[in-house]
VOVO-63250 format. One record per residue (C-alpha): residue number from 0; x, y, z. Coordinates in steps of 0.1 Angstrom, whole numbers, padded with zeros to 4 digits. Example, Ala and Ser with C-alpha at 12.3 -4.5 7.8 and 13.67 -1.06 7.14 Angstrom:
2
(0,(0123,-0045,0078))
(1,(0137,-0011,0071))
//
This chain:
189
(0,(0000,0000,0000))
(1,(0011,0036,-0007))
(2,(0031,0051,0022))
(3,(0011,0083,0021))
(4,(-0022,0064,0023))
(5,(-0009,0045,0054))
(6,(0003,0078,0070))
(7,(-0031,0094,0063))
(8,(-0049,0065,0079))
(9,(-0026,0065,0109))
(10,(-0030,0103,0112))
(11,(-0068,0101,0111))
(12,(-0072,0075,0139))
(13,(-0057,0102,0162))
(14,(-0082,0122,0183))
(15,(-0082,0157,0171))
(16,(-0062,0184,0154))
(17,(-0036,0187,0181))
(18,(-0030,0149,0181))
(19,(-0028,0149,0143))
(20,(-0001,0176,0143))
(21,(0019,0157,0170))
(22,(0017,0126,0147))
(23,(0030,0147,0117))
(24,(0058,0160,0139))
(25,(0068,0127,0155))
(26,(0069,0109,0122))
(27,(0086,0138,0104))
(28,(0060,0137,0076))
(29,(0060,0174,0069))
(30,(0092,0194,0063))
(31,(0085,0211,0097))
(32,(0057,0211,0123))
(33,(0063,0236,0150))
(34,(0048,0240,0185))
(35,(0011,0246,0191))
(36,(0001,0234,0156))
(37,(-0035,0222,0150))
(38,(-0040,0202,0118))
(39,(-0076,0193,0110))
(40,(-0075,0181,0073))
(41,(-0081,0144,0066))
(42,(-0055,0142,0038))
(43,(-0017,0143,0039))
(44,(-0007,0163,0008))
(45,(0014,0149,-0020))
(46,(0051,0157,-0013))
(47,(0045,0167,0023))
(48,(0082,0173,0030))
(49,(0077,0205,0009))
(50,(0055,0220,0036))
(51,(0067,0239,0067))
(52,(0043,0248,0095))
(53,(0059,0270,0121))
(54,(0044,0278,0155))
(55,(0009,0285,0167))
(56,(-0009,0275,0135))
(57,(-0044,0262,0129))
(58,(-0051,0245,0096))
(59,(-0089,0240,0096))
(60,(-0110,0211,0081))
(61,(-0109,0207,0044))
(62,(-0078,0228,0038))
(63,(-0058,0216,0008))
(64,(-0020,0223,0007))
(65,(-0011,0218,-0030))
(66,(0027,0212,-0036))
(67,(0026,0202,-0073))
(68,(0011,0210,-0107))
(69,(-0003,0179,-0124))
(70,(-0013,0197,-0156))
(71,(0019,0182,-0172))
(72,(0001,0148,-0175))
(73,(-0026,0163,-0198))
(74,(-0001,0183,-0218))
(75,(0021,0153,-0223))
(76,(-0008,0132,-0236))
(77,(-0021,0159,-0258))
(78,(0013,0171,-0273))
(79,(0040,0149,-0287))
(80,(0068,0144,-0279))
(81,(0063,0145,-0241))
(82,(0082,0175,-0229))
(83,(0066,0188,-0197))
(84,(0080,0178,-0163))
(85,(0059,0177,-0131))
(86,(0065,0209,-0113))
(87,(0066,0211,-0075))
(88,(0067,0240,-0050))
(89,(0071,0246,-0013))
(90,(0046,0260,0011))
(91,(0057,0278,0043))
(92,(0034,0290,0070))
(93,(0050,0313,0095))
(94,(0039,0319,0132))
(95,(0004,0328,0144))
(96,(-0017,0318,0113))
(97,(-0052,0306,0110))
(98,(-0062,0289,0077))
(99,(-0100,0288,0074))
(100,(-0120,0257,0064))
(101,(-0119,0247,0027))
(102,(-0090,0270,0018))
(103,(-0066,0260,-0010))
(104,(-0030,0270,-0007))
(105,(-0011,0266,-0040))
(106,(0026,0258,-0045))
(107,(0054,0283,-0040))
(108,(0036,0303,-0013))
(109,(0048,0318,0019))
(110,(0022,0330,0044))
(111,(0036,0356,0068))
(112,(0033,0359,0105))
(113,(0000,0370,0122))
(114,(-0023,0361,0093))
(115,(-0060,0351,0092))
(116,(-0073,0334,0060))
(117,(-0110,0333,0056))
(118,(-0128,0300,0048))
(119,(-0129,0290,0012))
(120,(-0101,0313,0001))
(121,(-0075,0304,-0026))
(122,(-0040,0314,-0018))
(123,(-0020,0318,-0051))
(124,(0008,0341,-0040))
(125,(0027,0351,-0008))
(126,(0006,0368,0019))
(127,(0023,0395,0038))
(128,(0024,0394,0076))
(129,(-0002,0411,0098))
(130,(-0032,0407,0076))
(131,(-0066,0392,0071))
(132,(-0072,0377,0037))
(133,(-0103,0363,0019))
(134,(-0115,0353,-0015))
(135,(-0104,0337,-0048))
(136,(-0077,0347,-0052))
(137,(-0071,0357,-0015))
(138,(-0069,0395,-0011))
(139,(-0061,0415,0020))
(140,(-0092,0430,0036))
(141,(-0077,0442,0069))
(142,(-0050,0441,0095))
(143,(-0044,0414,0121))
(144,(-0045,0440,0148))
(145,(-0079,0453,0137))
(146,(-0092,0417,0136))
(147,(-0080,0411,0172))
(148,(-0096,0444,0183))
(149,(-0129,0434,0167))
(150,(-0129,0400,0184))
(151,(-0122,0419,0218))
(152,(-0152,0442,0211))
(153,(-0175,0413,0204))
(154,(-0166,0397,0237))
(155,(-0167,0429,0258))
(156,(-0196,0445,0241))
(157,(-0221,0419,0252))
(158,(-0223,0403,0218))
(159,(-0204,0371,0221))
(160,(-0209,0337,0205))
(161,(-0219,0309,0228))
(162,(-0189,0289,0240))
(163,(-0183,0253,0247))
(164,(-0159,0238,0273))
(165,(-0124,0232,0259))
(166,(-0117,0197,0245))
(167,(-0151,0182,0252))
(168,(-0181,0172,0232))
(169,(-0208,0198,0231))
(170,(-0236,0193,0257))
(171,(-0273,0196,0252))
(172,(-0273,0228,0272))
(173,(-0246,0243,0249))
(174,(-0266,0232,0218))
(175,(-0297,0249,0232))
(176,(-0277,0281,0240))
(177,(-0262,0281,0205))
(178,(-0297,0278,0189))
(179,(-0312,0305,0212))
(180,(-0283,0328,0202))
(181,(-0288,0321,0165))
(182,(-0326,0326,0167))
(183,(-0323,0359,0186))
(184,(-0301,0373,0158))
(185,(-0323,0360,0130))
(186,(-0358,0371,0140))
(187,(-0379,0384,0111))
(188,(-0389,0421,0114))
//
């Protein structure tokens, strides 16, 4: 069986995102896995040694880290003689980065420090430090500092999301609170 398939299975039998990251670090599957990394995706990317995740990083569910361009296969079948090699590229994610669910990070990209990437974004080029990025392709919409300030305001302004206890399954009371919060904000006028 393919080594990457076995590694993916072994990674997925781990508990959660922290356990998955510890497995990736212990087995040295990625080029680097720093401290306080959370890795939620179910797949180990092709050529994982071309990926470096520094410290305090969350890679949310469904994120795809793409380290290669497979278009060479189509071109080589369509055009004779075969002349296009497979191209690969590195991905480096610096400290204090959140990569939102369903994001795609393309090859040859460095994501700077203190970056938030919104869900479903496509990262096609380097992202400068201290920014919030969203879209396809990902574009800067604000600063990391402004994002932190807005999160503080939500908490201290009486408008906070319901919370759940850390590292536990959500309780019936917490589910009820989440729905009550949702319904309060979505009442028809």
